[in-house]
Wavefront OBJ file of the C-alpha trace (Angstrom):
o trace
v -166.279 25.108 42.126
v -169.040 27.440 42.215
v -172.526 27.868 43.512
v -175.010 27.921 40.237
v -178.349 28.576 41.253
v -178.090 31.978 43.042
v -180.913 34.124 40.728
v -183.447 34.243 43.386
v -185.392 36.317 40.316
v -186.404 34.172 38.352
v -189.687 32.862 38.065
v -189.899 29.228 37.520
v -193.433 27.499 36.118
v -194.134 24.890 38.852
v -197.142 23.963 37.147
v -197.995 20.264 35.778
v -195.161 18.656 38.369
v -197.325 17.693 40.442
v -196.979 20.742 42.862
v -199.046 21.397 45.850
v -198.881 24.482 45.999
v -199.668 25.423 42.191
v -201.554 22.194 41.173
v -204.228 21.577 43.414
v -206.046 24.649 44.145
v -208.939 23.342 42.335
v -208.893 19.828 44.855
v -208.885 22.262 47.649
v -211.520 24.111 46.409
v -209.791 27.435 45.505
v -210.271 28.902 42.184
v -208.199 27.471 39.285
v -206.060 31.211 38.889
v -204.907 31.939 41.910
v -201.920 32.935 43.390
v -200.397 30.510 45.423
v -198.671 31.898 48.438
v -199.566 29.330 51.314
v -197.838 25.933 52.014
v -194.279 26.781 53.755
v -192.318 25.571 50.343
v -190.048 27.991 48.645
v -190.044 29.038 45.139
v -185.907 29.218 44.193
v -184.199 25.904 42.798
v -181.726 24.413 45.159
v -178.466 24.294 45.691
v -176.622 23.352 42.117
v -174.407 20.344 45.072
v -177.859 19.622 46.007
v -178.407 18.900 41.952
v -175.649 17.359 41.197
v -175.773 15.326 44.113
v -178.762 14.105 43.216
v -178.081 14.203 39.611
v -174.877 11.551 39.832
v -177.246 8.938 41.796
v -179.440 8.957 39.356
v -177.729 8.201 36.214
v -175.871 5.491 38.724
v -179.866 4.555 38.144
v -180.340 2.113 41.225
v -182.680 2.941 44.223
v -182.433 0.500 46.509
v -182.806 0.613 50.590
v -179.930 3.222 51.843
v -178.206 3.980 55.088
v -176.333 6.905 56.249
v -172.743 6.337 57.673
v -170.437 8.873 59.489
v -170.344 11.120 56.523
v -174.051 12.109 56.711
v -173.385 12.653 60.532
v -170.482 15.058 60.386
v -172.146 17.074 57.703
v -175.284 17.210 59.964
v -173.392 17.906 63.043
v -171.229 20.042 61.361
v -174.155 22.517 59.740
v -175.773 22.730 63.788
v -172.427 23.287 65.476
v -171.240 25.887 62.828
v -174.423 27.738 62.755
v -175.714 27.430 66.269
v -173.242 26.778 68.445
v -174.677 23.108 69.315
v -172.385 20.255 69.281
v -174.843 16.967 68.575
v -173.413 13.603 69.959
v -174.450 10.991 66.925
v -176.306 8.401 69.611
v -179.026 11.216 69.770
v -179.426 11.213 66.355
v -183.095 10.002 64.588
v -183.991 10.234 61.072
v -187.652 10.599 59.912
v -189.572 11.475 57.173
v -190.736 14.911 58.323
v -191.161 16.589 61.784
v -194.765 16.225 61.922
v -194.074 12.523 61.696
v -191.585 13.071 63.897
v -194.156 14.998 66.054
v -196.960 12.213 65.846
v -194.643 10.335 67.217
v -193.657 11.848 70.039
v -197.006 12.450 71.281
v -197.915 8.325 70.878
v -194.320 7.853 72.586
v -194.671 10.406 75.681
v -198.139 10.393 76.414
v -201.645 8.322 76.238
v -205.163 8.366 75.108
v -207.053 11.043 76.525
v -204.126 13.174 78.082
v -203.551 16.839 77.491
v -200.741 18.019 75.257
v -199.765 21.850 75.309
v -198.852 24.221 72.487
v -198.851 27.942 72.174
v -201.506 29.119 69.265
v -202.108 30.540 67.619
v -199.542 27.772 65.757
v -198.219 25.424 62.908
v -201.899 23.745 62.513
v -200.558 20.172 61.525
v -199.551 20.638 66.004
v -203.177 20.576 66.537
v -204.346 17.408 63.969
v -201.881 15.352 65.654
v -202.735 15.576 69.034
v -206.245 15.153 68.321
v -205.450 12.556 65.360
v -203.886 10.699 68.064
v -206.827 11.154 70.613
v -205.157 13.792 73.040
v -206.707 16.476 74.698
v -205.158 20.050 72.975
v -204.789 22.681 75.280
v -203.656 25.912 74.535
v -201.316 28.847 76.444
v -202.295 31.524 73.973
v -199.524 33.805 72.306
v -200.242 37.837 73.826
v -200.081 40.471 70.905
v -198.373 43.162 73.061
v -199.071 46.821 72.324
v -195.299 47.334 70.984
v -196.473 44.597 68.359
v -194.694 41.163 69.188
v -196.143 38.449 70.036
v -195.375 36.983 73.989
v -195.861 34.570 76.455
v -198.202 34.328 79.251
v -195.500 32.628 81.548
v -198.614 32.340 83.976
v -200.964 30.789 82.111
v -198.461 28.544 81.020
v -197.586 27.121 84.147
v -201.190 26.919 85.222
v -202.150 25.404 82.007
v -199.754 22.937 82.922
v -201.023 22.458 86.737
v -204.740 22.393 85.262
v -204.314 19.792 83.071
v -201.576 17.620 84.082
v -199.353 18.054 80.948
v -196.530 15.881 80.155
v -195.919 17.292 76.963
v -195.069 20.319 75.585
v -194.757 21.372 71.030
v -192.685 24.389 71.188
v -191.863 26.214 67.747
v -188.669 27.744 67.864
v -188.678 30.051 66.120
v -192.114 30.317 65.859
v -194.861 29.616 62.663
v -196.625 32.135 62.482
v -195.712 34.638 64.266
v -192.179 34.670 63.550
v -190.672 34.931 67.066
v -187.452 34.053 67.739
v -187.423 33.460 71.046
v -185.115 34.675 73.729
v -182.268 33.021 75.450
v -184.471 34.491 78.784
v -187.809 33.044 77.819
v -186.697 29.838 76.222
v -184.872 29.544 80.289
v -188.304 30.169 82.001
v -189.876 27.476 79.614
v -187.447 25.599 80.494
v -187.558 25.972 84.509
v -191.380 25.637 84.335
v -191.150 22.255 82.276
v -188.523 20.832 84.599
v -190.273 21.950 87.472
v -193.288 19.737 85.878
v -191.222 16.510 84.724
v -192.685 18.122 81.194
v -191.167 16.517 78.223
v -190.650 19.518 75.257
v -190.873 18.773 71.634
v -189.066 21.731 69.971
v -189.777 22.145 66.270
v -187.442 24.177 65.028
v -187.249 23.230 61.330
v -186.831 27.400 61.123
v -183.821 27.275 63.257
v -181.289 28.761 59.864
v -184.284 31.654 59.476
v -183.108 34.466 61.861
v -182.815 38.347 60.643
v -181.065 41.490 62.316
v -179.029 40.761 65.073
v -181.073 37.919 66.562
v -179.979 34.501 67.486
v -181.732 31.338 67.284
v -181.016 29.355 70.516
v -181.113 25.480 70.815
v -183.575 24.610 73.462
v -182.067 21.658 74.496
v -178.499 23.405 74.619
v -179.684 26.362 77.171
v -179.034 23.781 80.001
v -177.631 20.202 80.600
v -181.278 19.511 82.653
v -183.126 21.083 79.010
v -181.354 18.629 77.390
v -182.412 15.215 79.587
v -186.336 16.251 78.501
v -185.765 17.527 75.148
v -186.396 16.392 71.771
v -184.765 18.890 69.323
v -186.618 18.766 65.180
v -184.376 20.047 62.657
v -184.387 19.327 58.768
v -183.588 21.251 55.549
v -186.312 20.953 54.228
v -186.945 24.509 54.868
v -183.872 26.335 54.380
v -182.951 24.306 51.298
v -186.327 23.538 50.233
v -186.152 20.334 49.869
v -188.888 19.506 52.097
v -190.145 17.278 48.979
v -187.666 14.843 49.861
v -188.530 13.778 53.205
v -185.708 14.342 55.325
v -185.314 15.185 59.060
v -182.974 15.033 61.980
v -184.592 14.443 65.272
v -182.104 14.579 68.289
v -183.215 12.758 71.674
v -179.979 13.477 73.773
v -181.390 10.710 77.423
v -181.588 7.380 76.140
v -184.983 6.279 77.820
v -186.963 9.159 76.011
v -185.272 8.056 72.674
v -186.178 4.460 72.937
v -189.610 5.481 73.235
v -189.250 7.256 70.647
v -187.872 4.505 68.095
v -190.533 1.676 69.539
v -192.948 4.350 67.862
v -191.547 4.573 64.468
v -191.163 0.872 64.395
v -194.840 0.018 65.112
v -194.900 2.791 63.003
v -193.236 0.449 60.343
v -190.719 2.780 58.893
v -187.093 2.259 58.570
v -184.839 4.085 56.418
v -185.040 7.750 54.764
v -185.512 7.887 51.222
v -182.455 7.756 48.794
v -182.544 11.202 48.013
v -183.305 11.932 50.979
v -179.758 11.569 52.490
v -178.086 12.407 49.153
v -178.997 15.763 49.152
v -179.156 16.515 53.156
v -175.443 15.814 53.600
v -174.556 17.495 49.956
v -176.704 20.873 51.167
v -174.978 20.578 54.419
v -171.365 20.062 53.355
v -171.546 22.417 49.817
v -175.245 24.494 50.186
v -173.703 27.650 52.518
v -173.187 30.084 49.743
v -176.713 29.128 48.194
v -177.957 29.921 51.877
v -176.358 32.994 52.014
v -177.577 34.573 49.160
v -180.973 32.668 49.515
v -181.452 34.833 52.858
v -180.203 37.610 51.833
v -183.009 37.827 48.901
v -185.838 37.114 51.304
v -184.973 39.603 53.430
v -184.733 41.666 50.596
v -188.643 40.546 50.183
v -189.690 41.366 54.191
v -188.303 45.133 53.274
v -190.486 44.849 50.392
v -193.371 43.969 51.732
v -193.140 46.175 54.918
v -192.397 49.514 52.418
v -195.391 48.150 50.270
v -197.743 47.797 53.152
v -196.864 50.924 55.017
v -197.602 52.706 51.159
v -200.379 51.233 49.517
v -202.198 49.171 52.072
v -201.760 50.873 55.846
v -205.271 49.230 56.227
v -203.399 46.263 57.270
v -200.660 45.379 59.594
v -197.475 43.433 59.128
v -196.107 41.458 62.379
v -192.763 42.377 61.938
v -190.313 39.148 61.036
v -188.313 38.063 63.519
v -187.586 34.304 61.682
v -188.964 32.588 59.244
v -190.048 33.337 55.507
v -193.534 33.359 56.946
v -194.998 36.488 57.638
v -198.260 37.296 59.772
v -200.344 40.157 58.316
v -203.236 41.677 60.587
v -206.147 42.460 58.541
v -208.364 43.169 61.353
v -208.296 46.759 60.408
v -210.458 46.351 57.588
v -213.633 45.302 59.974
v -214.497 41.924 58.131
v -215.867 38.820 59.580
v -213.585 35.770 59.135
v -215.637 34.568 56.267
v -216.002 37.862 54.272
v -211.794 38.407 54.910
v -211.186 34.865 53.484
v -213.549 35.974 50.945
v -211.497 39.352 49.544
v -208.456 37.633 49.492
v -209.631 34.027 47.575
v -211.915 34.766 45.333
v -211.683 38.748 45.136
v -207.982 39.245 45.527
v -207.218 35.955 43.899
v -204.577 34.818 46.146
v -204.018 32.018 48.322
v -202.660 32.476 51.533
v -202.882 30.110 55.071
v -206.502 31.499 56.370
v -205.246 32.620 60.196
v -208.222 30.808 61.963
v -206.472 27.375 60.965
v -203.665 28.312 63.295
v -206.068 28.528 66.053
v -209.219 31.235 67.357
v -206.241 33.506 68.291
v -205.042 33.958 64.731
v -208.517 35.280 63.147
v -208.139 37.998 60.997
v -204.791 37.174 60.134
v -203.250 35.989 57.318
v -199.506 33.987 56.733
v -197.601 35.056 53.679
v -194.724 32.885 52.494
v -191.927 35.453 50.730
v -189.704 32.539 49.373
v -190.705 33.552 46.054
v -189.475 35.755 42.930
v -190.096 39.555 44.061
v -192.204 39.538 40.770
v -194.696 36.692 42.582
v -194.813 38.939 45.690
v -195.644 41.791 43.956
v -198.201 40.369 42.391
v -199.745 39.350 44.819
v -199.758 42.262 47.193
v -201.051 44.554 43.742
v -203.819 41.910 43.994
v -204.932 42.568 46.960
v -204.862 46.199 47.044
v -206.887 46.117 44.103
v -209.312 43.720 45.831
v -208.724 45.587 49.436
v -209.599 49.408 47.351
v -212.956 47.651 45.757
v -214.743 47.241 49.217
v -213.617 50.881 50.827
l 1 2 3 4 5 6 7 8 9 10 11 12 13 14 15 16 17 18 19 20 21 22 23 24 25 26 27 28 29 30 31 32 33 34 35 36 37 38 39 40 41 42 43 44 45 46 47 48 49 50 51 52 53 54 55 56 57 58 59 60 61 62 63 64 65 66 67 68 69 70 71 72 73 74 75 76 77 78 79 80 81 82 83 84 85 86 87 88 89 90 91 92 93 94 95 96 97 98 99 100 101 102 103 104 105 106 107 108 109 110 111 112 113 114 115 116 117 118 119 120 121 122 123 124 125 126 127 128 129 130 131 132 133 134 135 136 137 138 139 140 141 142 143 144 145 146 147 148 149 150 151 152 153 154 155 156 157 158 159 160 161 162 163 164 165 166 167 168 169 170 171 172 173 174 175 176 177 178 179 180 181 182 183 184 185 186 187 188 189 190 191 192 193 194 195 196 197 198 199 200 201 202 203 204 205 206 207 208 209 210 211 212 213 214 215 216 217 218 219 220 221 222 223 224 225 226 227 228 229 230 231 232 233 234 235 236 237 238 239 240 241 242 243 244 245 246 247 248 249 250 251 252 253 254 255 256 257 258 259 260 261 262 263 264 265 266 267 268 269 270 271 272 273 274 275 276 277 278 279 280 281 282 283 284 285 286 287 288 289 290 291 292 293 294 295 296 297 298 299 300 301 302 303 304 305 306 307 308 309 310 311 312 313 314 315 316 317 318 319 320 321 322 323 324 325 326 327 328 329 330 331 332 333 334 335 336 337 338 339 340 341 342 343 344 345 346 347 348 349 350 351 352 353 354 355 356 357 358 359 360 361 362 363 364 365 366 367 368 369 370 371 372 373 374 375 376 377 378 379 380 381 382 383 384 385 386 387 388 389 390 391 392 393 394 395 396
């Protein structure tokens, strides 16, 4: 059997499908005719093998409570070992309907109200939301944009924040969203040593683990050192890799039995049990049979990155693309335009009619930046860049 869905240039109309990206602009305060490149799902049809597995169950017609068996675990574990060299054990696996849900459960499990939780802004904004919404204090050791055009960890500040705020839980994004760093082994080991020394539990959001470019490699934090494994919660999902976010299936690995017990207790307290039927089927089919689709998608996304890099250099030199090492999310520096945050938002949303994620929602360190989702047909990406170019030309 061969993969059928490899035409990533195809523009698929997502309007009128209750699509968050396309159908809810007005309800979220945006113009009706805005072009969306914000939320992190793809505009590509997923693997034909996933669709066939779902279609078979649709024809069966019964969607009762569904649980996973050895076959599911073998597919998930096989993907982790093949792509990341990580051998996981079945008892480590806890399934959740999403990684943000899992992070919220971890916040509840490993901290108490009013405790401080450490993050690294600018970072995926639900990190901040689940901390605050659970009555914990947000503490950030901000990433630093170096002269080399890359974001770096200020390790002295990182450790000082742990000490001064009595941190017991750190939420890490690896690869990092939105600045698209793929942390090196040295950087991750240094984080691990600091957290080990201070008794900090690390929740590592590795949902973008399969999006790494060039010669770089994603290192599973928990797999770098047996000590790290004992205080790590590793969050994975096929949602980004195979465009399955709406099917809500995530695989959380917790080797430490006591940490796993506390985590599962919070899931039970929330009243959640099995994954949805279609999420289970899609996850197994994707990990078992989706390799060709995955490789085709990655090649196309890399070409989109090349296209965007050259476009900005030639036609929008006023803005700077932070060179992506991973993810399909591009962090772009608009500060060269000299606009206030509200004026930049007006330029992008109302003049260019493009919907991006404004940098400020990732924390104050993100002000002046915008996050682009380039997992879309090149025609869509070009249209968005053209509209921004024309809007910028009007103000210069």
